[in-house]
Residue, then its C-alpha position, 0 to 999 in steps of 0.5 A: m657441134v652442128v656448125k662444125a659438122l656442117s663445116r666438115y660436110d661442106a668442105a668435103r663436098r667442095l673438095l669432091a666437086e673440085a677433084r680432077t684426079i683419082d688421087e684427089v677423090k681417094d683423098v676425099l674418101d679418106r677424109a669421109e672415113r675419118m669423119r665416120l670414125y670420129a662420128r661413131q666415137a661421138n655417137d653423132r648420127q648426123l655426122i655419120a649420115d654426112a660421112a655416109d653421104i660423102q662416101l657414096r658420092a666420092t665412090e660414085r665419082l671414082g667409078e666415073m673416073i675409072a670408067a672414063g680411064k678404061a674407055a680412053g685406054q689409060i687404065v687397064e685390067g691386069r698387067p698392061k701389054k706392051t705395044v710394038g713401037g708405042d708409048d705405054s707410059f700413060r697406061v696404068r693398072l688399078e693396083d698402081i693407083g691404090v684401088d683394089r678390085n672390090l672398091s673398083a667394082k663397087a665404084q663402077k656399079l654406083a656410077s652405072i646407076s641413074g642420077r635420080a636413083f643415086e640421089a634417092m639411094v643417098q637420101a634413103t641412106r641418110d634417112k635410115i641412119l638418122s631414124k634409127g635408135a642405134i647407129v646403122i653402119n651398113a645402111a649405104t650397103m643395104e641401099e646398094k643391094k636394094i637397087r642391085r636387086a631391083s635391077r636384077e629383077a627387071e633384067l630377068a623380066g626382059k629375058i623371060l619376056a623375050l622367050p619365043d614361047k610365053k613363060y612365067a616367072v611368077i606362079l600363084a596357085d590355090p589348088e582344089w585340094r581334096f580332104g578326106p575326113y574321118s567319115r565320108e558319111t558324117g564328116m562331109n557337111r563342111a568339106a570343100d567338095n560341097h562348094y566346088p569340085t576337088s581333085a586328088t593330089e596325084t591329079i594336081a601334081a600331074r599338071p604341066v605347070a613346069e611347062i609354063a614356068a620360066p627357067d628362073c621362077v618362083l611359086f606361091l602355093w596355098a595350103t591348109a594345115p592338113m594338106l601341107p605334106h600334099a602341097l610340098n609333094v605337088m611343089n616338088a612334082w612341079g619342079f620347085e624347091y621349098r624356101s619358106h612360107i607366110i601365115w594368113h591369120k583369118e581372124r575367124i575360128g574354123t574346124g579341126y580335129w586337133f586344133r580349130n584352124e584359124h590360118e592357112l599357109l602360103l608356101v614359097g618355092t623356087r627354081g633356077t636363080i630367082p632373086a630373093p627380096a633385098m634385105g629390109t624389104q621382106w614382109g613379116s611372116l604373119r599376116a592377119s585379115r578376116r576370111t570372107a567367102h569359102s576358099e577366097k584368098p586375101d588381096w594382100q597376096y597380090e600386093l606381096i607378090e607385086s612388091y617383090f616382083p613388079n616386072l616379072p610376068k605372072i599367072e594365077l592358077n585356079a583364079r576366081r577373078r581377074r587381076e590387072g597385070w596377071d594372066a589367069w587360068g580357072l576363071d570359070a571356077p564357081c562362086h562360093d557361099p561366104e556363110t559356109g565353113e572351112v576344110m577340117e584338119a586331117a586326122e593323124 
C-alpha cells in the first residue's frame, strides 16, 4: 500500500512539473481530488496528506499561470472587449477554460505567497493531517488562513506606522481601580489605596485613550471580579467594543465577600477591523501562574499579545516596567509590597 501511494504521489508531482497549460494543471487537480476521496474511504492519512500536498501545489501553479495570462492579455475578467481591427481570438475568460472565480482567487493568493512561506504551509498541512487521530479535511485551508491573517496584520502595521501622528494598534491597560469596601474604617487594611494612588472610574474613563488609538485597534484591559462593570464602562468610554476575555488563575487565594478571589480578568475589546487570531492559533481562556507583587501582572500577558500582533505598534498604560518593542505610560508608578493582600470583592 505504501509503495502504491508513493507511486501515485510521485506520478502526480511529475505530471505537475511537466504541465504547460491550464488544462494540464486542472487534470492534476482532478487526479489529486480522486486520490483524496479514495484515501478518505481507506482511512489512509498518509495518502490524504499526499493528496493535500498535490492540491496545494497544483493550485499554486494554476495561480501562476492565471497571473501570467492576465499580464500577457491572454486572460481577461468578464467578457472580452473587441478591439478595432485587432485579433481577439486568443483572449479568453476564466469561465471559458473551466476555472470559476473562487478557484481563481484561491490560486492567485497561493501564487502570491513567497516560496519559503508556501513550502512551510505545505509541510504544516502534511504534519497536521498526519498527527491527528481523526482525518483533517480542511488543514490546507486553515494554513492558508493563518498566512492570510499574518499578511493582514503586517499590512495593517505598515499603514498605522505611516500615519503622521503616532497611533497605536495595541493598547494594554491596568488602571488603578478604586474599590469601595463595606466600611472605609475597617475594610481598608488590604485595599489598593494602601499601596498606590487609585482613581475613580469616571477619572479613568475620561482619559483621552481614543486619541492615541489607531482607527483599527485592540484593547487589552485588566479588571478584578468586583470591578468588571466599571471596566466595561471604561472600555466603552474609550471607544472599544467588548469581545472576550482570558482568566488569570493566580494559584493563590485572596479575599472577597462572596468568594475568595483567585483570579483576574484580561478583557479584550476592539475598534475598527482589527484581525482576530487565525483558527488554531488562539490561546486557551484560562492561564495559571503564581501571583507575586501586589497588582503586578504576569509576563504571559506580553507573550500572548506579541504572538497575536507581532508587528502592530503597542503601548502599555500604567506600566511598571519597560518592555522591549513597547511604548509605555506610567513607568513612575511606585513599587508594591509582595507580601500585601489583594483587593476585596465588592458587596452586592
